[in-house]
C-alpha positions in Angstrom: 0.0 0.0 0.0 1.2 3.5 -0.8 2.9 5.1 2.5 0.8 8.2 1.9 -2.3 6.2 1.9 -1.2 4.3 5.0 -0.8 7.7 6.9 -4.2 9.0 5.7 -6.0 5.8 6.9 -4.3 5.7 10.3 -4.9 9.5 10.9 -8.6 9.0 10.2 -8.6 5.9 12.5 -6.6 7.1 15.4 -7.8 10.8 15.5 -11.3 9.6 16.2 -10.4 6.6 18.3 -11.6 6.2 21.8 -8.6 3.8 22.7 -10.3 1.0 24.5 -8.5 -1.8 22.9 -5.2 -1.2 21.3 -4.4 -4.9 20.5 -5.2 -4.1 16.9 -1.9 -2.4 16.6 -0.2 -5.8 17.4 -1.8 -7.5 14.3 -0.2 -5.3 11.7 3.2 -5.2 10.3 6.1 -3.3 11.7 5.7 -0.3 9.4 2.1 0.1 10.2 2.8 -0.2 14.0 5.5 2.5 13.7 3.3 4.8 11.7 0.4 4.2 14.2 2.7 5.1 17.2 3.7 8.4 15.7 0.1 9.3 14.9 -1.0 8.2 18.3 1.6 10.5 19.8 0.5 13.5 17.8 -3.3 13.0 17.6 -4.4 11.7 21.2 -3.6 13.6 24.2 -5.2 11.2 26.7 -5.4 7.4 26.2 -8.3 5.9 28.0 -7.6 2.5 29.1 -10.6 0.1 30.1 -9.1 -3.3 29.6 -5.9 -5.2 30.4 -5.7 -6.0 26.6 -5.6 -2.3 25.9 -2.9 -1.7 28.6 -0.8 -4.5 27.0 -1.3 -2.9 23.5 -0.1 0.4 24.8 2.8 -1.2 26.5 3.9 -3.1 23.3 3.9 0.1 21.3 5.8 2.2 24.0 8.5 -0.3 24.5 9.1 -0.8 20.8 12.6 0.5 19.8 11.0 3.3 17.5 8.7 4.7 20.1 8.7 7.5 22.6 6.8 6.5 25.8 3.2 7.7 26.2 2.9 10.1 29.1 -0.9 10.7 29.5 -3.4 8.1 30.5 -7.0 7.7 31.9 -7.7 4.6 33.9 -11.4 4.1 33.8 -13.6 2.5 36.5 -14.1 -0.5 34.2 -10.5 -1.3 34.3 -10.6 -1.6 38.1 -13.6 -3.9 37.9 -11.8 -6.6 36.1 -10.0 -9.6 37.8 -6.4 -9.3 38.5 -6.5 -5.5 37.9 -4.0 -5.0 40.7 -1.3 -7.0 38.9 -1.9 -5.5 35.6 -1.7 -2.0 37.3 1.5 -2.8 39.0 3.0 -3.8 35.7 1.6 -0.8 34.0 2.9 1.7 36.6 6.2 0.0 36.9 6.8 0.5 33.2 5.3 4.1 32.9 5.6 5.8 36.2 9.1 7.3 35.3 7.7 9.1 32.2 4.1 9.6 33.4 3.0 13.3 33.1 -0.7 13.1 33.4 -2.9 10.5 35.0 -6.7 10.3 35.6 -8.1 7.5 37.7 -11.8 6.9 38.1 -13.4 4.3 40.4 -16.8 3.5 41.6 -18.4 0.9 44.0 -17.8 -1.9 41.5 -14.1 -1.4 41.6 -12.0 -4.3 43.0 -9.8 -3.8 46.1 -6.3 -2.5 45.6 -3.9 -4.4 47.9 -1.0 -3.0 49.7 1.8 -4.2 47.4 5.0 -3.0 46.1 3.4 0.2 44.8 4.8 2.3 47.5 8.2 2.3 46.0 7.2 3.8 42.7 8.4 7.2 41.9 6.3 9.6 39.8 9.1 12.0 39.0 7.5 13.6 36.0 3.9 13.6 37.0 2.6 17.2 36.7 -1.2 16.5 36.6 -3.2 14.0 38.7 -7.2 13.5 38.9 -8.8 11.2 41.3 -12.5 10.7 40.6 -15.0 8.6 42.8 -18.5 7.7 41.7 -20.9 6.4 44.3 -18.4 4.8 46.7 -17.6 5.5 50.2 -14.2 3.8 50.5 -11.3 2.9 48.3 -11.1 -0.3 50.2 -9.3 -2.1 51.5 -7.2 0.7 52.8 -4.3 0.1 55.3 -4.6 -2.3 58.2 -5.9 0.3 60.6 -8.4 1.8 58.0 -7.2 5.2 58.2 -5.3 5.6 55.0 -6.0 5.3 51.3 -4.4 2.6 49.2 -0.6 2.9 48.7 -1.0 3.7 44.9 -2.6 7.1 45.8 -0.3 7.8 48.8 2.7 7.1 46.5 1.4 9.5 43.9 0.7 12.2 46.3 4.0 11.8 48.2 6.4 11.1 45.3 5.5 13.6 42.6 7.8 16.5 43.2 6.7 18.2 40.0 2.8 17.9 40.6 1.3 21.1 39.5 -2.4 20.3 39.1 -4.6 18.3 41.4 -8.2 17.4 40.9 -10.2 15.5 43.5 -13.9 14.8 42.2 -16.0 12.8 44.7 -19.6 12.1 44.6 -21.6 13.1 48.0 -21.4 9.4 49.1 -17.7 9.6 49.3 -17.3 11.5 52.6 -14.9 9.0 54.3 -12.8 8.7 51.2 -12.4 12.5 51.1 -11.1 12.4 54.6 -8.6 9.7 53.7 -7.3 11.5 50.7 -7.0 14.9 52.5 -5.1 13.2 55.5 -2.4 12.0 53.3 -1.9 15.3 51.5 0.6 16.6 54.0 3.7 16.0 52.0 6.0 18.8 51.0 5.9 17.3 47.5 2.7 19.1 47.0 4.4 22.5 47.5 4.5 23.0 43.6 0.8 22.5 43.3 -0.6 25.7 41.7 -4.0 24.5 40.5 -6.5 22.7 42.7 -9.9 21.4 41.7 -12.0 20.0 44.4 -15.6 18.8 44.0 -16.0 17.1 47.4 -18.3 16.9 50.4 -16.6 18.6 53.2 -17.0 19.9 56.8 -15.0 22.2 59.1 -12.4 19.4 59.7 -11.6 18.8 56.0 -11.4 22.6 55.2 -9.1 23.3 58.1 -6.9 20.2 57.0 -6.8 21.7 53.5 -5.5 25.0 55.0 -2.5 23.2 56.5 -1.2 21.6 53.2 1.8 23.4 51.8 0.2 24.4 48.5 1.1 27.5 46.6 -2.1 27.9 44.7 -2.6 30.2 41.8 -6.0 28.6 40.8 -8.8 27.2 43.0 -12.0 25.6 41.6 -14.3 24.3 44.2 -17.8 22.8 44.4 -18.6 21.8 47.9 -21.8 19.6 47.7 -23.6 18.2 50.8 -21.3 20.3 52.9 -21.5 22.4 56.0 -18.9 24.6 57.5 -18.2 27.9 59.4 -17.4 31.1 57.5 -14.1 31.2 59.5 -13.0 27.8 58.3 -13.0 28.6 54.6 -11.6 31.9 55.4 -8.7 30.3 56.9 -8.1 28.2 53.9 -8.2 31.2 51.6 -5.9 33.1 53.9 -3.2 30.4 53.8 -3.1 30.7 50.0 -3.7 34.5 49.7 0.1 35.2 48.9 -0.3 33.3 45.5 -4.0 32.9 44.7 -5.0 34.6 41.4 -8.1 32.9 40.3 -11.0 31.5 42.4 -14.1 29.8 41.0 -17.1 28.6 43.1 -19.0 26.1 40.8 -22.6 24.6 40.8 -23.8 24.7 44.3 -25.6 21.5 45.0 -28.6 21.1 47.4 -28.2 19.8 51.0 -25.5 22.3 51.7 -25.3 25.1 54.2 -22.2 27.2 54.4 -21.4 30.9 54.0 -18.4 32.1 52.1 -16.3 34.7 53.9 -13.3 36.3 52.1 -10.1 37.3 54.0 -9.3 41.0 54.3 -6.7 41.1 51.5 -6.6 38.8 48.5 -4.2 41.2 46.8 -3.3 38.8 43.8 -6.7 37.7 42.7 -7.4 38.8 39.2 -10.4 36.6 38.4 -13.4 35.6 40.6 -16.2 33.2 39.4 -19.5 32.4 40.9 -21.6 29.7 39.1 -24.6 29.3 41.4 -27.8 27.5 41.3 -31.2 28.3 42.5 -30.4 26.9 46.0 -28.6 30.2 46.8 -32.1 32.0 46.8 -33.0 30.0 49.8 -29.8 31.2 51.6 -28.5 27.7 52.1 -25.3 28.9 50.4 -24.3 32.6 50.5 -21.4 35.1 50.8 -20.8 37.6 53.5 -20.6 41.2 52.2 -17.2 42.2 51.0 -15.3 45.2 49.7 -13.9 44.8 46.1 -11.4 47.7 46.4 -10.0 46.6 49.8 -10.2 42.9 49.5 -9.7 42.4 45.8 -7.6 45.3 44.6 -6.2 43.5 41.5 -9.5 42.1 40.4 -10.0 42.3 36.6 -12.5 39.7 35.6 -15.8 38.7 37.3 -17.8 35.6 36.2 -21.4 35.2 37.4 -23.5 32.3 36.1 -26.0 29.6 36.7 -29.4 30.6 38.2 -28.2 33.8 39.9 -31.3 36.0 39.7 -32.1 36.8 43.2 -31.8 40.1 45.0 -30.0 38.9 48.1 -27.0 37.8 46.2 -27.0 40.8 43.8 -26.9 43.1 46.8 -23.8 41.4 48.1 -22.1 41.2 44.8 -23.1 44.7 43.6 -23.2 47.0 46.7 -24.6 50.5 46.4 -22.2 53.6 46.5 -19.3 51.5 45.2 -17.0 52.1 42.3 -14.6 49.3 41.2 -12.2 50.8 38.6 -10.0 47.7 38.3 -12.6 45.2 36.8 -12.3 45.2 33.1 -14.2 42.1 32.1 -17.7 40.8 33.1 -19.2 37.4 32.1 -22.9 37.0 32.8 -23.8 33.4 31.9 -27.1 33.4 33.9 -30.1 32.8 31.8 -31.9 35.6 33.4 -30.4 38.8 35.0 -32.7 41.5 36.5 -32.3 44.6 34.3 -32.3 46.9 37.4 -29.1 45.3 38.6 -27.6 45.4 35.1 -27.9 49.1 35.3 -26.1 49.2 38.7 -23.3 47.0 37.1 -22.6 49.9 34.7 -22.1 52.3 37.7 -20.1 49.9 39.8 -17.8 48.9 37.1 -17.3 52.0 35.0 -14.2 50.6 33.0 -15.6 47.4 31.5 -14.0 46.6 28.3 -15.0 42.8 27.9 -18.6 41.8 28.4 -20.3 38.4 27.8 -24.1 37.8 28.3 -26.6 35.2 27.5 -29.4 36.2 25.2 -32.6 34.2 26.2 -36.3 35.1 25.8 -36.2 36.4 29.4 -32.8 38.4 28.9 -33.9 40.7 26.0 -34.2 43.6 28.3 -30.6 42.9 29.5 -29.3 43.3 25.9 -31.2 46.8 25.8 -29.5 48.0 28.9 -26.1 46.8 27.7 -26.4 48.6 24.3 -27.5 51.8 26.1 -25.2 51.8 29.1 -21.9 50.1 28.4 -20.6 52.4 25.7 -16.9 51.8 26.5 -17.1 48.0 25.8 -14.4 47.0 23.5 -15.2 43.3 23.2 -18.7 41.8 23.3 -19.7 38.2 23.3 -23.4 37.3 23.0 -24.5 33.7 23.6 -27.7 32.9 21.9 -29.6 30.3 24.0 -33.2 29.1 23.8 -36.0 30.0 21.4 -35.4 33.6 20.8 -35.9 33.3 17.0 -34.7 36.2 14.9 -33.4 39.1 16.9 -32.7 41.7 14.2 -35.1 44.1 15.9 -33.1 43.8 19.1 -29.7 44.6 17.6 -31.0 47.3 15.3 -32.9 49.1 18.1 -36.1 49.2 16.2 -38.5 49.3 19.1 -39.6 52.6 20.7 -36.9 54.3 22.9 -34.4 51.5 22.0 -30.8 51.8 20.9 -29.1 49.1 19.2 -25.7 47.4 19.1 -24.3 50.3 17.1 -24.5 52.5 20.2 -21.4 50.7 21.4 -19.1 53.1 19.6 -15.8 51.6 21.0 -16.7 48.0 20.0 -13.6 46.3 18.5 -14.4 42.6 18.6 -17.9 41.0 18.5 -18.6 37.3 19.0 -21.8 35.4 18.5 -22.3 32.1 20.0 -25.3 29.9 19.6 -26.9 26.7 20.9 -26.5 24.1 18.1 -29.8 22.3 19.0 -32.5 24.5 20.6 -35.2 22.6 22.6 -38.0 21.0 20.8 -40.5 23.4 19.3 -38.3 26.4 19.9 -36.9 28.6 17.1 -33.2 28.9 16.8 -31.9 32.4 17.8 -30.3 34.1 14.8 -29.7 37.3 12.9 -30.1 37.9 9.2 -28.8 40.3 6.5 -30.5 43.2 8.1 -28.2 43.3 11.2 -25.2 42.9 9.1 -25.9 45.6 6.5 -27.6 48.2 8.8 -25.5 47.7 12.0 -22.3 45.8 11.7 -21.2 47.4 8.4 -21.8 50.9 9.9 -19.7 50.2 13.1 -16.6 52.3 12.3 -14.3 50.7 15.0 -15.4 47.2 14.6 -12.5 45.1 13.4 -13.2 41.4 14.3 -16.5 39.4 14.1 -16.6 35.7 15.1 -20.0 34.0 14.5 -22.0 31.2 12.9 -23.3 31.9 9.4 -26.9 32.0 10.7 -29.3 32.8 8.0 -27.1 35.5 6.4 -26.7 35.4 2.5 -23.2 34.6 1.1 -23.1 38.0 -0.7 -23.6 39.9 2.6 -21.0 37.8 4.4 -18.6 38.5 1.6 -19.2 42.2 2.0 -18.7 42.0 5.7 -15.3 40.2 5.3 -14.0 43.1 3.2 -14.6 45.4 6.2 -13.6 43.3 9.1 -11.7 40.1 10.0 -14.6 37.6 9.7 -14.3 34.1 11.2 -17.3 31.8 10.7 -17.8 29.1 13.3 
């Protein structure tokens, strides 16, 4: 077969391959195997392993004389449910641990026990990213003899990974005791280089305070505490321990059955981005924030992200206090499907220097768009995410209704992005613009330089005209 044809065929196969069984690579000749290895290295960033056969296939490729070892793996829960998985796992880690850079491990209640074996002598000297995920389990049993530690595989990874930079621990609400075991072994100084921590875990005061004693130097913290309850001072202590390095904080998707209040330390001087992606539980005050002062506590803040179902006055009053002006904030992202226009008007007063703005356009959020067009005249970059069944919105962008101003009122706008749901809900009309918005609005905006959007229902002739005026990228 023509070598070029071989490459094209293999690229098509491996680029779209969810690698669950690589033994096919062992049935072809050496030339194919060599070509496949190169393409795998270039095309697949994460190799998911669900069977011992897949593991053996990867090992065969990686130990071939022509191969560079693979460095990123995802061990699925299915792998751990198979007989003799511990032996296969030991063989895998013995072969790959010296070169391993990224490892994701997923377990569930069907996972087989991992015995205390020779795993504790393994060194993960190049591991920079580790993800531990548990679904529906309350133990990674059997643990050590006294039942207080997690299996030695995890302990070895956490204690012998001097280059570890990113750590993600994602556990279902039923994993409370597992979370305690993991946190209890996270005291090693080898974690001092961890700069990114993602924790989706159920916690209480004990776990939060334990986290505050771990020698992280975090720059990015992303947390989702479900089925959790702790005192404001506990989380404040944790944030204070990281205040010298922390630059990005995100609170994600608040689940029900939680009861806690977030209190920020007095000075988070390095934080440049704060994200709060809440759910409707916030409206019942199960989870909330103590009032804070942007200028004093977040003097370097540049980007604010608010999303989910944040549509309630209590939280808005905390996030957007009266008689406040925050000059440092340049970017605001409103992903909530509804934002009260009254509060949007206040946002324009509190953050007078906004240059980048993102908002979701839904049937309930049309008034938000009108307020943005009339009040945020200094905006240089605007992203509008079309969600739900709004249908044609030319009238909105052209400002055709009484007392309306359209998009063209944003005189400083330099970059415009339109994003859209691919598949609107059944019975809804996909949100779109037509030739009218392009011809009567975009073409007349003198400072507009970049437009990124789907083609919508815009004619090719009009798109061609637009491309002569701006840098047009169709998505």
